[in-house]
C-alpha positions as YAML, in Angstrom:
chain: A
units: angstrom
residues:
- id: 1
  name: UNK
  ca: [-6.95, -0.85, -10.35]
- id: 2
  name: UNK
  ca: [-4.52, -3.76, -10.53]
- id: 3
  name: UNK
  ca: [-0.75, -3.95, -10.66]
- id: 4
  name: UNK
  ca: [0.89, -6.25, -13.19]
- id: 5
  name: UNK
  ca: [4.09, -8.22, -13.26]
- id: 6
  name: UNK
  ca: [5.54, -9.16, -16.63]
- id: 7
  name: UNK
  ca: [7.85, -12.01, -17.51]
- id: 8
  name: UNK
  ca: [9.51, -12.19, -20.94]
- id: 9
  name: UNK
  ca: [10.80, -15.35, -22.59]
- id: 10
  name: UNK
  ca: [12.18, -16.31, -25.95]
- id: 11
  name: UNK
  ca: [9.89, -18.53, -27.98]
- id: 12
  name: UNK
  ca: [11.83, -19.05, -31.24]
- id: 13
  name: UNK
  ca: [15.35, -20.09, -32.23]
- id: 14
  name: UNK
  ca: [18.14, -17.50, -32.53]
- id: 15
  name: UNK
  ca: [17.70, -15.15, -35.50]
- id: 16
  name: UNK
  ca: [13.91, -15.50, -35.49]
- id: 17
  name: UNK
  ca: [13.24, -14.88, -31.85]
- id: 18
  name: UNK
  ca: [9.94, -13.35, -31.00]
- id: 19
  name: UNK
  ca: [9.35, -12.03, -27.51]
- id: 20
  name: UNK
  ca: [6.13, -12.90, -25.76]
- id: 21
  name: UNK
  ca: [4.97, -11.50, -22.47]
- id: 22
  name: UNK
  ca: [3.01, -13.25, -19.75]
- id: 23
  name: UNK
  ca: [1.04, -10.80, -17.63]
- id: 24
  name: UNK
  ca: [-0.15, -11.63, -14.13]
- id: 25
  name: UNK
  ca: [-2.84, -9.37, -12.64]
- id: 26
  name: UNK
  ca: [-2.89, -8.64, -8.91]
- id: 27
  name: UNK
  ca: [-5.06, -6.55, -6.67]
- id: 28
  name: UNK
  ca: [-3.43, -3.60, -4.87]
- id: 29
  name: UNK
  ca: [-3.79, -5.51, -1.58]
- id: 30
  name: UNK
  ca: [-1.86, -8.49, -2.97]
- id: 31
  name: UNK
  ca: [0.84, -6.24, -4.43]
- id: 32
  name: UNK
  ca: [1.41, -4.32, -1.18]
- id: 33
  name: UNK
  ca: [1.26, -7.49, 0.93]
- id: 34
  name: UNK
  ca: [4.22, -8.73, -1.10]
- id: 35
  name: UNK
  ca: [6.01, -5.35, -1.08]
- id: 36
  name: UNK
  ca: [5.35, -4.06, 2.44]
- id: 37
  name: UNK
  ca: [8.26, -1.60, 2.34]
- id: 38
  name: UNK
  ca: [6.62, 0.37, -0.49]
- id: 39
  name: UNK
  ca: [3.49, 0.82, 1.62]
- id: 40
  name: UNK
  ca: [5.49, 1.70, 4.74]
- id: 41
  name: UNK
  ca: [4.77, -1.49, 6.69]
- id: 42
  name: UNK
  ca: [8.20, -3.12, 6.79]
- id: 43
  name: UNK
  ca: [8.78, -2.63, 10.56]
- id: 44
  name: UNK
  ca: [6.55, -1.93, 13.60]
- id: 45
  name: UNK
  ca: [7.62, 1.70, 14.12]
- id: 46
  name: UNK
  ca: [7.16, 2.63, 10.49]
- id: 47
  name: UNK
  ca: [3.84, 0.76, 10.42]
- id: 48
  name: UNK
  ca: [2.50, 2.81, 13.33]
- id: 49
  name: UNK
  ca: [3.68, 6.07, 11.74]
- id: 50
  name: UNK
  ca: [2.15, 5.12, 8.35]
- id: 51
  name: UNK
  ca: [-1.17, 4.12, 9.93]
- id: 52
  name: UNK
  ca: [-1.50, 7.37, 11.90]
- id: 53
  name: UNK
  ca: [-0.42, 9.47, 8.91]
- id: 54
  name: UNK
  ca: [-3.07, 7.78, 6.74]
- id: 55
  name: UNK
  ca: [-5.79, 8.38, 9.37]
- id: 56
  name: UNK
  ca: [-4.88, 12.08, 9.54]
- id: 57
  name: UNK
  ca: [-4.57, 12.56, 5.78]
- id: 58
  name: UNK
  ca: [-7.89, 10.80, 5.12]
- id: 59
  name: UNK
  ca: [-9.61, 12.88, 7.82]
- id: 60
  name: UNK
  ca: [-8.26, 16.13, 6.39]
- id: 61
  name: UNK
  ca: [-9.26, 15.13, 2.86]
- id: 62
  name: UNK
  ca: [-12.79, 14.24, 3.98]
- id: 63
  name: UNK
  ca: [-13.21, 17.53, 5.85]
- id: 64
  name: UNK
  ca: [-11.95, 19.49, 2.85]
- id: 65
  name: UNK
  ca: [-14.32, 17.64, 0.52]
- id: 66
  name: UNK
  ca: [-17.26, 18.46, 2.82]
- id: 67
  name: UNK
  ca: [-16.13, 22.06, 3.24]
- id: 68
  name: UNK
  ca: [-15.86, 21.85, 7.04]
- id: 69
  name: UNK
  ca: [-13.06, 22.50, 9.47]
- id: 70
  name: UNK
  ca: [-11.30, 19.29, 10.50]
- id: 71
  name: UNK
  ca: [-11.36, 18.00, 14.06]
- id: 72
  name: UNK
  ca: [-9.00, 15.07, 14.51]
- id: 73
  name: UNK
  ca: [-8.10, 13.44, 17.82]
- id: 74
  name: UNK
  ca: [-5.71, 10.50, 18.01]
- id: 75
  name: UNK
  ca: [-4.79, 8.53, 21.12]
- id: 76
  name: UNK
  ca: [-2.09, 5.88, 21.03]
- id: 77
  name: UNK
  ca: [-1.88, 3.29, 23.81]
- id: 78
  name: UNK
  ca: [0.67, 0.55, 24.25]
- id: 79
  name: UNK
  ca: [-0.64, -2.60, 25.86]
- id: 80
  name: UNK
  ca: [0.29, -6.23, 26.34]
- id: 81
  name: UNK
  ca: [-0.97, -7.17, 22.88]
- id: 82
  name: UNK
  ca: [0.71, -4.29, 21.05]
- id: 83
  name: UNK
  ca: [-0.35, -0.75, 20.20]
- id: 84
  name: UNK
  ca: [-3.94, 0.55, 20.00]
- id: 85
  name: UNK
  ca: [-4.65, 3.61, 17.87]
- id: 86
  name: UNK
  ca: [-7.97, 5.30, 18.69]
- id: 87
  name: UNK
  ca: [-9.21, 7.93, 16.28]
...
């Protein structure tokens, strides 16, 4: 699934203008790399929250799909190089 960006421009003189559209395809990774705030990665605190939330949601979804009770353990450590999330 790709996201598209459209740009319109006039290609004919006034009165007979016809609109054309240039479409640029992008992968979801490229789109969200450019728009980090939409994905929840626009600051370190929000990035950590979004990462942990995604781990938990994905774990719960997988357990539900398999028909088993979920067991999720998350440990967060702050170190010299940043934060480590262990799932």
